[in-house]
matplotlib code that plots the C-alpha trace (Angstrom):
import matplotlib.pyplot as plt

x = [-26.8, -24.0, -20.5, -18.6, -15.4, -15.1, -11.9, -10.0, -6.9, -5.0, -7.8, -10.6, -12.8, -15.5, -19.1, -22.1, -25.0, -28.1, -31.6, -35.4, -38.2, -41.3, -45.4, -46.5, -46.0, -43.2, -40.0, -36.2, -33.9, -29.7, -28.6, -25.1, -23.4, -23.4, -22.2, -24.2, -22.5, -23.6, -27.4, -27.1, -27.0, -31.0, -31.6, -28.5, -29.8, -33.5, -32.4, -30.0, -32.4, -35.0, -33.0, -31.5, -34.8, -35.4, -38.5, -37.9, -39.5, -43.1, -42.2, -40.4, -36.7, -34.4, -31.1, -28.3, -24.3, -22.7, -20.9, -22.9, -20.0, -17.7, -17.7, -18.8, -18.1, -18.6, -20.5, -18.8, -21.5, -24.4, -23.4, -23.7, -26.8, -28.5, -27.7, -29.0, -32.3, -32.7, -32.1, -34.4, -37.2, -36.6, -35.4, -31.9, -30.5, -28.6, -26.8, -23.7, -23.0, -21.6, -18.3, -18.4, -17.6, -18.8, -17.8, -18.7, -20.6, -23.4, -24.4, -28.1, -27.7, -26.8, -23.0, -20.6, -18.3, -14.4, -13.8, -10.9, -8.8, -9.8, -6.0, -6.6, -10.3, -8.1, -5.5, -8.3, -10.5, -7.3, -7.0, -10.3, -10.3, -13.3, -13.9, -14.0, -16.8, -14.5, -15.5, -13.3, -11.7, -10.1, -9.8, -6.6, -4.4, -5.9, -5.8, -1.9, -2.4, -1.5, -3.6, -6.9, -9.7, -11.1, -14.4, -15.1, -18.5, -19.3, -22.6, -25.5, -27.2, -24.4, -23.5, -27.1, -26.8, -23.5, -24.9, -28.1, -25.4, -27.1, -23.7, -19.9, -17.5, -14.0, -11.2, -9.6, -6.0, -3.6, -2.5, 1.1, 3.8, 7.2, 10.3, 11.1, 14.4, 13.0, 13.2, 12.2, 15.0, 14.6, 17.5, 21.6, 24.0, 26.4, 24.8, 25.4, 28.3, 31.0, 29.4, 31.6, 30.8, 27.0, 27.2, 29.0, 26.8, 23.7, 25.3, 26.0, 22.5, 20.9, 23.2, 21.4, 18.4, 20.2, 18.5, 20.1, 20.4, 22.0, 23.0, 24.2, 23.1, 20.5, 21.1, 23.5, 21.9, 20.0, 16.8, 18.2, 20.7, 17.8, 15.7, 18.1, 17.7, 15.0, 17.3, 20.1, 17.6, 16.9, 13.4, 10.4, 9.9, 6.6, 5.3, 6.2, 5.1, 1.6, 1.8, 2.9, -0.3, -2.5, -1.8, -2.2, -5.7, -6.7, -6.6, -8.2, -5.1, -4.1, -0.3, 0.9, 2.1, 5.3, 5.7, 4.6, 8.7, 9.6, 10.5, 7.7, 9.4, 7.3, 8.3, 5.5, 5.8, 6.9, 3.3, 2.3, 0.5, 1.2, -1.9, -1.1, 2.4, 1.9, -1.8, -5.1, -8.1, -11.7, -11.4, -8.1, -6.1, -2.2, -0.3, 3.2, 5.4, 2.9, 2.9, 6.7, 6.5, 9.5, 10.4, 11.8, 10.4, 12.0, 11.5, 12.8, 13.5, 13.2, 14.0, 10.3, 8.5, 6.9, 9.2, 6.2, 5.7, 8.8, 9.1, 6.0, 8.5, 10.7, 8.5, 7.5, 11.4, 12.4, 9.5, 8.2, 4.9, 2.5, -0.4, -3.4, -5.9, -9.2, -12.4, -14.1, -11.4, -7.8, -5.9, -2.0, -0.2, 3.4, 6.0, 8.7, 10.6, 13.9, 14.4, 16.2, 16.2, 17.6, 17.9, 19.7, 22.7, 20.7, 17.8, 19.8, 20.9, 24.5, 26.5, 29.9, 31.2, 29.7, 25.8, 25.8, 23.3, 22.8, 24.5, 25.2, 22.1, 19.9, 21.6, 21.3, 17.6, 16.8, 18.5, 17.1, 13.9, 15.0, 15.4, 18.6, 16.4, 15.2, 18.7, 19.7, 17.9, 20.3, 22.9, 24.5, 24.9, 26.8, 27.6, 26.6, 28.7, 28.8, 31.1, 33.9, 34.5, 35.2, 33.6, 29.9, 32.2, 33.5, 32.5, 30.1, 32.3, 31.5, 29.6, 25.8, 23.0, 22.9, 26.5, 25.8, 22.6, 24.4, 27.1, 23.8, 22.2, 25.6, 26.5, 22.8, 22.9, 26.4, 24.2, 21.2, 23.6, 25.5, 22.8, 19.3, 18.5, 20.0, 22.8, 20.3, 18.0, 20.6, 20.5, 23.0, 23.9, 23.8, 26.4, 28.7, 28.5, 28.6, 31.3, 33.0, 35.7, 38.8, 39.9, 41.5, 38.8, 36.1, 38.2, 38.5, 34.9, 34.0, 36.1, 34.6, 31.3, 32.5, 33.7, 30.5, 28.0, 26.5, 24.2, 24.6, 22.1, 24.4, 27.5, 25.8, 24.2, 28.2, 29.4, 26.4, 27.5, 31.1, 29.9, 27.7, 30.9, 32.8, 30.2, 30.6, 34.2, 34.1, 36.2, 36.4, 35.5, 38.1, 40.0, 39.5, 35.6, 35.2, 37.1, 35.1, 31.6, 32.6, 33.3, 29.7, 28.5, 28.3, 25.6, 27.0, 29.8, 28.7, 26.5, 29.5, 31.6, 27.8, 27.9, 31.7, 31.3, 28.5]
y = [23.5, 23.8, 22.8, 20.4, 18.0, 14.3, 13.1, 10.0, 9.7, 13.2, 14.1, 16.1, 15.4, 17.9, 17.2, 18.7, 18.6, 18.8, 19.3, 18.7, 19.7, 17.8, 17.5, 14.4, 12.5, 14.1, 12.1, 12.9, 10.8, 10.7, 9.5, 9.5, 6.3, 7.9, 5.7, 5.5, 8.5, 10.6, 9.5, 10.2, 13.5, 13.9, 14.3, 16.5, 19.0, 18.8, 19.9, 22.4, 24.3, 23.8, 25.1, 28.0, 29.5, 28.4, 26.2, 22.3, 22.0, 19.5, 17.9, 15.0, 16.3, 14.2, 15.4, 13.7, 13.6, 13.6, 11.9, 9.0, 6.4, 8.2, 6.9, 9.3, 9.4, 11.4, 14.4, 16.9, 17.2, 18.5, 22.5, 22.1, 19.8, 22.3, 25.1, 23.2, 22.7, 26.8, 27.3, 25.0, 26.2, 29.8, 30.8, 32.0, 33.0, 31.1, 33.8, 34.0, 29.9, 30.0, 30.2, 28.9, 25.5, 24.3, 21.8, 21.2, 18.8, 19.9, 19.7, 19.8, 23.4, 24.4, 25.0, 23.9, 21.4, 19.8, 17.6, 15.7, 16.6, 20.2, 21.4, 19.0, 20.4, 23.8, 23.1, 21.4, 24.7, 26.9, 25.2, 25.5, 29.3, 29.0, 30.2, 28.0, 27.8, 25.6, 25.3, 27.2, 24.5, 23.7, 27.2, 28.4, 25.4, 25.5, 29.4, 28.5, 27.1, 29.8, 32.0, 30.1, 31.9, 30.8, 31.7, 30.4, 31.0, 29.8, 28.2, 27.9, 31.3, 33.0, 31.5, 32.3, 36.2, 36.5, 35.1, 37.0, 40.4, 40.8, 40.2, 40.4, 37.4, 38.0, 36.0, 33.7, 34.6, 31.7, 31.1, 33.1, 30.3, 30.0, 31.2, 28.0, 28.1, 27.2, 23.3, 22.2, 20.5, 17.0, 16.4, 17.5, 15.2, 16.5, 15.1, 11.2, 10.0, 8.1, 6.6, 8.9, 6.5, 6.0, 9.8, 10.1, 7.7, 9.8, 12.6, 11.2, 10.0, 13.0, 14.9, 13.4, 11.5, 7.8, 4.9, 4.0, 0.8, 0.6, -2.6, -3.3, -4.8, -3.6, -0.3, 1.1, 4.5, 3.1, 4.9, 7.8, 8.7, 8.1, 10.3, 13.3, 12.4, 15.1, 17.8, 17.9, 17.7, 21.0, 22.5, 21.7, 24.1, 25.5, 23.1, 20.2, 21.1, 21.8, 18.5, 16.7, 18.7, 17.3, 13.9, 14.5, 16.2, 12.8, 11.4, 14.1, 15.4, 19.3, 19.6, 21.8, 25.0, 24.8, 21.7, 23.0, 23.1, 20.0, 17.1, 14.3, 11.5, 8.5, 5.2, 2.4, -0.3, -3.8, -5.1, -2.9, -4.6, -4.2, -2.3, 0.2, 0.3, 0.9, 2.3, 0.7, -0.4, -0.9, 3.2, 3.2, 5.8, 6.7, 4.3, 5.1, 5.5, 8.2, 10.0, 9.8, 12.0, 14.5, 12.9, 10.0, 6.5, 4.6, 1.0, 0.0, -3.8, -4.4, -8.0, -8.6, -6.9, -9.8, -10.6, -9.8, -6.3, -5.3, -6.3, -4.5, -1.3, -2.2, -0.8, 2.2, 3.1, 2.9, 5.1, 7.4, 6.7, 3.7, 2.5, 1.0, -1.1, -2.3, -3.5, 0.5, 2.5, 3.0, 5.4, 6.7, 8.1, 9.7, 8.1, 9.6, 9.1, 8.3, 4.9, 4.8, 0.9, -0.7, -4.0, -6.3, -8.7, -11.9, -13.2, -12.6, -9.4, -10.4, -12.2, -12.1, -12.2, -14.0, -12.6, -14.4, -17.1, -17.7, -19.8, -19.4, -21.0, -19.1, -15.8, -16.6, -17.7, -14.7, -12.5, -14.3, -11.9, -9.3, -10.7, -9.7, -7.4, -5.0, -5.0, -4.0, -0.5, 1.0, 2.7, 2.6, 0.2, 1.0, -1.0, 0.6, -1.3, -0.8, 1.8, 1.1, 1.1, 4.7, 6.3, 7.0, 9.3, 11.1, 14.2, 14.5, 15.5, 16.4, 18.7, 20.2, 19.8, 23.1, 22.5, 19.3, 20.6, 23.5, 20.8, 19.1, 22.3, 22.7, 19.6, 20.0, 23.1, 21.9, 18.6, 20.8, 23.7, 20.8, 18.2, 19.7, 16.8, 14.9, 12.4, 9.4, 10.4, 9.8, 7.6, 5.7, 7.4, 10.8, 9.3, 8.2, 11.9, 13.9, 11.7, 9.2, 6.8, 6.1, 2.4, 1.8, 2.9, 1.3, -2.0, -1.5, -1.0, -4.3, -6.6, -5.3, -6.0, -8.9, -10.2, -8.9, -10.9, -7.7, -6.7, -3.8, -1.6, -1.8, -0.7, 2.4, 2.9, 2.7, 5.3, 7.8, 7.5, 7.9, 10.9, 12.2, 12.0, 14.1, 16.6, 16.8, 17.2, 19.9, 17.5, 15.9, 12.2, 10.2, 6.9, 7.6, 8.3, 5.0, 3.5, 5.3, 4.6, 0.8, 1.0, 1.8, -2.0, -3.3, -5.7, -7.5, -8.1, -9.4, -11.8, -12.5, -13.6, -15.8, -18.0, -18.6, -20.0, -22.5]
z = [-11.5, -8.8, -8.8, -5.8, -6.5, -5.2, -3.7, -5.4, -4.4, -4.7, -7.8, -7.0, -10.1, -11.0, -9.9, -11.1, -8.5, -10.5, -8.6, -9.8, -8.1, -9.6, -8.2, -6.3, -2.9, -1.3, -1.7, -1.4, -4.0, -4.8, -7.4, -9.3, -7.3, -3.7, -1.1, 2.4, 3.7, 0.8, 0.9, 4.5, 3.6, 2.8, 6.8, 7.0, 4.5, 5.4, 9.2, 8.0, 5.7, 8.2, 11.5, 8.8, 8.2, 4.9, 3.6, 3.1, -0.6, -0.1, -3.6, -5.5, -5.3, -7.1, -6.9, -9.3, -9.2, -12.2, -13.7, -12.6, -12.7, -10.1, -6.7, -4.1, -0.7, 2.9, 3.3, 1.2, -0.9, 1.6, 1.1, -2.6, -2.4, 0.0, -2.4, -5.1, -3.3, -2.6, -6.3, -7.7, -4.9, -6.3, -2.7, -4.1, -7.8, -9.4, -11.3, -8.2, -8.3, -12.3, -11.0, -7.6, -6.2, -2.9, -1.2, 3.1, 5.2, 7.2, 11.1, 11.7, 12.6, 9.2, 10.2, 7.7, 9.3, 8.2, 5.0, 3.9, 0.6, 0.8, -1.0, -3.9, -4.2, -3.5, -6.4, -8.9, -8.6, -9.5, -12.7, -13.5, -12.6, -10.2, -6.6, -3.9, -0.6, 1.8, 6.0, 8.3, 9.4, 5.8, 4.5, 5.7, 4.7, 1.0, 1.3, 0.5, -2.8, -5.4, -6.6, -4.9, -4.0, -1.2, 0.9, 4.2, 5.6, 9.4, 8.1, 5.6, 6.3, 6.1, 2.7, 0.9, 2.7, 0.7, -2.4, -2.0, -1.5, 1.9, 3.5, 3.0, 2.7, 2.5, 1.0, 3.3, 3.5, 4.4, 7.6, 8.7, 8.1, 9.5, 7.5, 5.4, 7.0, 10.0, 10.5, 14.3, 16.1, 16.2, 18.5, 18.2, 16.1, 18.5, 21.7, 20.0, 21.7, 19.0, 16.2, 14.0, 10.9, 11.5, 11.5, 8.3, 6.5, 7.6, 6.2, 2.9, 3.1, 3.4, 0.9, -2.3, -0.8, -0.4, 1.1, 4.4, 6.0, 9.8, 11.3, 15.0, 18.1, 20.2, 22.4, 19.8, 19.0, 15.5, 16.0, 18.0, 15.1, 12.5, 14.4, 14.2, 10.7, 9.6, 11.6, 9.0, 5.9, 4.0, 4.4, 1.9, -0.8, -1.5, -3.9, -1.9, 1.5, -0.7, -1.9, 1.7, 2.9, 0.5, 1.1, 4.8, 4.7, 2.9, 6.3, 7.5, 9.5, 9.0, 9.0, 11.9, 10.8, 12.8, 10.7, 7.6, 5.3, 7.7, 5.5, 6.7, 9.4, 9.0, 11.4, 11.1, 13.9, 12.1, 12.6, 10.0, 7.1, 3.3, 3.1, 6.0, 4.3, 0.8, 0.6, -0.5, 1.0, -0.7, -0.6, -1.7, 0.6, 1.1, 3.1, 5.3, 1.7, 0.3, 3.7, 3.5, 0.3, 0.0, 3.2, 5.3, 6.2, 9.2, 9.4, 12.8, 13.5, 9.6, 10.0, 11.9, 9.0, 7.0, 3.9, 1.4, 3.0, 2.7, -1.2, -2.1, -1.1, -4.1, -6.9, -5.5, -4.0, -7.9, -9.5, -6.9, -6.9, -6.1, -8.2, -6.2, -8.5, -7.6, -9.4, -9.2, -9.5, -9.9, -7.8, -8.4, -5.1, -4.9, -2.9, -3.5, 0.0, 1.5, 3.2, 6.1, 7.6, 11.0, 12.0, 14.5, 12.9, 14.3, 16.3, 19.7, 18.1, 18.3, 16.1, 17.9, 21.5, 24.3, 24.2, 20.7, 21.0, 17.4, 15.1, 11.1, 10.1, 12.3, 11.5, 7.5, 8.1, 9.9, 7.5, 4.5, 5.4, 3.8, -0.2, -2.0, -4.4, -1.6, -0.4, -3.8, -3.1, -0.3, -1.4, 1.9, 4.6, 7.6, 11.2, 14.6, 16.7, 20.7, 22.4, 23.6, 27.3, 28.6, 25.9, 28.2, 30.3, 27.5, 26.1, 23.3, 20.1, 16.5, 14.3, 15.6, 13.4, 12.6, 10.9, 9.1, 7.4, 6.3, 4.6, 2.8, 1.5, -0.1, -1.5, -2.9, -4.5, -6.1, -7.4, -8.8, -10.4, -12.1, -13.4, -12.1, -9.8, -6.8, -7.5, -6.2, -9.2, -11.8, -14.6, -15.4, -18.9, -17.1, -14.1, -17.1, -18.7, -15.4, -13.5, -16.0, -14.4, -15.9, -17.0, -13.5, -11.5, -13.6, -13.3, -9.4, -8.8, -11.1, -9.0, -5.5, -6.7, -8.2, -4.7, -3.1, -5.2, -6.4, -9.0, -12.0, -9.3, -6.6, -8.7, -10.0, -6.3, -5.3, -7.8, -6.8, -3.2, -4.6, -6.3, -3.2, -1.1, -3.8, -4.0, 0.5, 0.4, -2.5, -4.9, -8.0, -8.3, -7.0, -6.0, -2.5, -2.6, -4.7, -1.6, 1.1, -0.8, -0.7, 2.5, 3.4, 2.3, 5.7, 5.0, 2.2, 3.8, 6.9, 4.3, 2.4, 5.7, 6.5, 3.4, 3.1, 6.8, 5.9]

ax = plt.figure().add_subplot(projection="3d")
ax.plot(x, y, z, "-o")
ax.set_aspect("equal")
plt.show()
């Protein structure tokens, strides 16, 4: 009996590989709900055993992957199957295997190859207090899990020699990582000419992970500004970095060491389907929102996305996770991301001036691709206007990315010290307790909400943004912060103005 692990979303359930040899016509049968890629292990294992110098038993071989109702896919069970056959045929003692879990795909030569989801398997093995055998390609990242004991033999023969006590095999050490304070540069904010209101909105959004919508004509720098946002975000902590790497490893991608502590930044094309964005498929895989976990999801040309695709983001934005249900299984992926959107204000890209070629009805139809409940999820919306004449000849001004990042870090530290979470995560009850509004301020905010036709959700979001502004300014929450927060409602003002002209 040999232990291995399957891969179901971010979970890695334990799989027991049972091998039985019986007399009769030689055959090799795999049972336990194996998919085609698992059934093909018969040929890989046979060739790997023979080329590694072992005997392949001339018997009826039955391999059971338990539990039988758990779907199994990929070549991750090859190594465990091969070791099970060696134990059943008395070519290897069983005793050293009681506290081991084996994962790896076998080449025909006996080489142990990469598998997806190694980090999830490492976290599960730590909880079970088991040691883990992994391919060399995956061991370095899996060893970063705290208390993980990883061994990485290069081949089946090397593993068997270690199990027989004929050869030593050292514990894998985690690959050397950069310091958490080292965040790769994504461009300096100081190089951006003008757009001070958009820079300020990005700073506020970064300080508490608020969702931000940038609205403006083409060529004004919306994409350039959004691409610089990761540079002012604090680096990930150890647990967040492990979570992000575990999600990426499910798709077979290993997170680069230089970006280990960098918040992910995902920018899918507007032709992406709902499954690509949210996740799913017959074999559920994480979508863009999960790949942006603890980071930023940037949707450029947002009005070009199908409305149903955008509306699929509404529930994950509130819960921080996405539940995918299929006939055979249900999978939950984390999706705690910050949403940044950018769009033009009309089909022509402009809504005023000589370049505007769309009437009000056309503009409203264009903007109606974004539903009201979806727009409610944005804490801030800011207009990114064309630069005035003569701006391009001026020297760029403003704070650098490093200076802005320091402000963001200080603001987040104040929030975590005060309430244990960021302002964007506050409930209504916590908000009233931490930053209560007096009657005058509450009445002012209610009147503004009523005039703009906003929901109660927007009422609380404006309140949270005002609190974040006070944290950045290192001041108590006052009327001035509420006024500034209401200033970041460009989309609401545009829609209100357009509907009044119809």
